[in-house]
C-alpha positions as CSV (number, residue, x, y, z in Angstrom):
1,M,86.1,-14.5,27.3
2,T,86.2,-18.3,27.6
3,D,83.4,-20.5,28.6
4,K,85.2,-21.2,31.9
5,D,85.5,-17.4,32.5
6,A,81.8,-17.0,31.8
7,D,80.9,-19.8,34.1
8,R,83.1,-18.3,36.8
9,R,81.4,-14.9,36.4
10,L,78.0,-16.4,36.5
11,G,79.0,-18.4,39.5
12,R,80.2,-15.3,41.3
13,R,77.0,-13.5,40.4
14,A,74.8,-16.4,41.6
15,L,76.8,-16.4,44.8
16,L,76.3,-12.7,45.3
17,L,72.6,-12.9,44.5
18,G,72.2,-15.9,46.8
19,G,74.0,-14.1,49.6
20,T,71.8,-11.1,49.1
21,A,68.7,-13.3,49.1
22,A,69.8,-15.0,52.3
23,A,70.5,-11.6,53.9
24,V,67.1,-10.3,52.9
25,G,65.5,-13.5,54.2
26,T,67.4,-13.2,57.5
27,A,66.3,-9.5,57.8
28,V,62.7,-10.5,57.2
29,L,62.9,-13.2,59.9
30,A,64.6,-10.8,62.2
31,R,61.8,-8.2,61.7
32,Q,59.2,-10.9,62.3
33,E,60.8,-11.9,65.5
34,L,61.3,-8.3,66.6
35,A,57.5,-7.8,66.1
36,H,57.0,-10.5,68.7
37,V,59.4,-9.1,71.3
38,W,59.4,-5.3,70.9
39,W,56.9,-4.9,73.7
40,R,59.3,-6.4,76.2
41,L,61.5,-3.3,76.1
42,P,61.2,-1.1,79.2
43,G,58.1,1.2,79.2
44,V,56.6,-0.5,76.1
45,E,54.5,-3.3,77.4
46,K,50.8,-2.6,77.9
47,P,49.8,-1.9,81.5
48,R,48.5,-4.9,83.4
49,V,46.3,-4.8,86.5
50,E,46.5,-7.9,88.8
51,G,43.3,-9.8,88.7
52,A,41.8,-7.9,85.7
53,V,39.6,-9.9,83.4
54,D,38.8,-9.4,79.7
55,F,35.2,-10.6,80.0
56,P,33.0,-8.6,82.4
57,G,31.7,-10.8,85.2
58,A,34.3,-13.5,84.8
59,R,36.1,-14.7,87.9
60,W,39.9,-14.5,87.9
61,L,42.0,-17.4,88.9
62,A,45.5,-17.3,87.5
63,A,47.0,-20.3,85.7
64,S,50.6,-21.2,86.3
65,P,53.0,-19.0,84.3
66,A,54.6,-22.3,83.1
67,N,51.4,-23.1,81.2
68,L,51.4,-19.9,79.1
69,R,53.7,-17.5,77.3
70,R,53.6,-13.8,78.2
71,A,52.8,-11.8,75.1
72,D,51.1,-8.6,73.9
73,R,48.4,-9.8,71.6
74,P,47.0,-8.7,69.2
75,D,50.0,-6.4,68.6
76,D,52.5,-9.2,68.3
77,Y,50.3,-12.1,67.4
78,G,46.9,-11.5,65.6
79,I,43.9,-13.3,67.1
80,D,41.7,-14.8,64.5
81,R,40.0,-17.9,66.0
82,V,38.2,-19.3,69.1
83,I,38.9,-22.9,70.1
84,I,36.2,-24.9,72.0
85,H,37.4,-27.5,74.5
86,V,35.8,-29.9,77.0
87,T,37.6,-30.5,80.3
88,Q,37.0,-34.3,80.6
89,G,36.4,-33.6,84.3
90,G,35.0,-31.3,86.8
91,Y,35.5,-27.6,87.1
92,S,37.7,-27.8,90.2
93,S,40.0,-30.4,88.7
94,A,40.4,-28.2,85.6
95,V,41.4,-25.3,87.7
96,K,43.8,-27.4,89.7
97,V,45.7,-28.8,86.6
98,F,45.9,-25.3,84.9
99,Q,47.5,-24.0,88.1
100,D,50.0,-27.0,88.1
101,P,53.3,-25.9,86.5
102,G,54.0,-29.5,85.6
103,H,50.8,-29.9,83.6
104,G,52.1,-27.9,80.6
105,A,48.7,-26.6,79.4
106,A,45.9,-24.1,80.3
107,A,43.1,-22.4,78.5
108,H,42.1,-18.7,78.7
109,Y,38.6,-19.5,80.1
110,I,36.6,-22.2,81.8
111,V,32.8,-22.2,81.6
112,R,31.0,-24.2,84.3
113,R,27.8,-26.2,83.9
114,D,25.9,-23.4,85.7
115,G,27.3,-20.8,83.3
116,R,29.9,-19.2,85.6
117,V,32.9,-18.1,83.6
118,T,36.4,-18.2,85.0
119,Q,39.4,-16.6,83.3
120,M,42.8,-18.1,84.0
121,V,45.0,-16.5,81.2
122,R,44.7,-13.0,79.9
123,E,43.8,-12.7,76.2
124,L,47.0,-10.7,75.8
125,D,49.0,-13.9,76.5
126,V,49.5,-17.2,74.6
127,A,47.8,-20.0,76.5
128,F,49.1,-23.6,75.8
129,H,45.7,-25.2,75.0
130,A,45.6,-26.3,71.4
131,G,48.7,-28.6,71.1
132,N,49.8,-26.5,68.1
133,R,52.0,-23.5,68.5
134,E,50.6,-21.5,65.6
135,Y,47.0,-22.1,66.8
136,N,47.9,-21.2,70.4
137,E,49.5,-17.9,69.3
138,R,46.4,-16.9,67.2
139,S,43.5,-18.2,69.3
140,V,41.5,-17.8,72.5
141,G,40.8,-21.2,74.2
142,I,37.5,-21.8,76.1
143,E,37.2,-25.0,78.2
144,H,33.7,-26.3,79.2
145,E,33.2,-28.4,82.3
146,G,32.1,-31.9,81.5
147,F,32.7,-35.0,79.4
148,V,32.6,-35.5,75.6
149,E,30.6,-38.7,76.0
150,Q,27.9,-37.2,78.2
151,A,25.3,-35.0,76.5
152,S,24.1,-33.9,79.9
153,S,27.4,-32.0,80.4
154,F,26.2,-29.3,78.1
155,T,23.5,-27.3,79.9
156,D,21.4,-24.4,78.7
157,A,23.3,-22.1,81.1
158,M,26.6,-23.3,79.7
159,Y,25.7,-22.7,76.1
160,A,24.3,-19.3,76.8
161,A,27.3,-18.1,78.9
162,S,29.8,-19.5,76.4
163,A,28.0,-17.9,73.5
164,R,28.2,-14.5,75.2
165,L,31.9,-15.0,75.8
166,T,32.7,-16.1,72.3
167,A,30.6,-13.3,70.8
168,A,32.6,-10.8,72.9
169,V,35.9,-12.3,71.8
170,C,34.8,-12.2,68.2
171,G,33.7,-8.6,68.5
172,R,36.9,-7.5,70.2
173,Y,39.2,-8.9,67.5
174,G,37.0,-8.8,64.4
175,I,36.7,-12.6,64.2
176,P,34.0,-13.8,61.8
177,V,31.3,-15.8,63.4
178,D,31.6,-19.0,61.4
179,R,32.9,-22.5,61.7
180,E,36.2,-21.7,60.1
181,H,37.1,-19.3,62.9
182,I,35.2,-20.9,65.8
183,I,36.4,-24.5,65.9
184,G,36.7,-27.5,68.2
185,H,39.9,-28.8,69.6
186,A,39.5,-31.8,67.4
187,Q,39.9,-29.6,64.3
188,V,43.4,-28.3,65.3
189,P,46.0,-29.9,63.0
190,G,48.2,-32.5,64.7
191,T,45.9,-33.0,67.7
192,D,44.7,-36.3,69.1
193,H,41.8,-34.8,71.0
194,T,38.1,-35.3,70.1
195,D,36.5,-32.5,72.1
196,P,34.0,-31.0,72.1
197,G,32.7,-34.3,70.8
198,P,29.5,-35.6,69.2
199,H,27.1,-34.2,71.8
200,W,28.2,-30.6,71.4
201,D,25.4,-28.9,69.4
202,W,27.3,-26.7,66.9
203,G,24.1,-25.5,65.2
204,R,22.6,-24.3,68.4
205,Y,25.9,-22.9,69.6
206,M,26.6,-20.9,66.5
207,G,23.1,-19.6,66.4
208,L,23.5,-18.3,70.0
209,V,26.9,-16.7,69.2
210,R,25.4,-14.9,66.1
211,R,22.5,-13.6,68.2
212,E,24.8,-12.3,70.9
213,R,27.1,-10.8,68.4
214,T,24.2,-9.0,66.6
215,A,22.8,-7.7,69.8
216,S,26.1,-6.3,71.0
217,A,26.7,-4.6,67.6
218,R,23.5,-2.5,67.8
């Protein structure tokens, strides 16, 4: 066999192996995509009740469908983090923009200054809140009424209610109660946001979440 024949045979083998690898890669991608859409088949999607909430006591106000992606989490996308936001405005204005289909964003929850919790997107679904597709798919977003530059925005009632909410989310999905998995919007890769800002007391907040999580686990 000549060197040219050997090169030709090696070339054919490499082509075959490359084609196989590409086929395998395509199959893996197809399976991954299928895992994200299988529930859309008739009779497969989890039952939904209009107005149902994931956090007991929350008020339901639906965000515009344009500001979220219907999903079936955590079966299609695992949930492994909570992202803390600040609205940079009042509660009513936050609700208004999340219900505006032209806004392009919404969070799962809003916590008011008085501690009232409103749910606008089911945890099943992907809310457009983080400005990063992967983080959106794997997180629950919680907005807090107020302004990052005003320490007075963050009341005792808000901290307490938000901690109960975050502890419940962590318990539901087995999310560790630490700063790697409970993060601010400013920590999301690629974002230009600064919330929750310098006046958000992370030490206090994490202590409250841990206490709530421990109490609920008893």
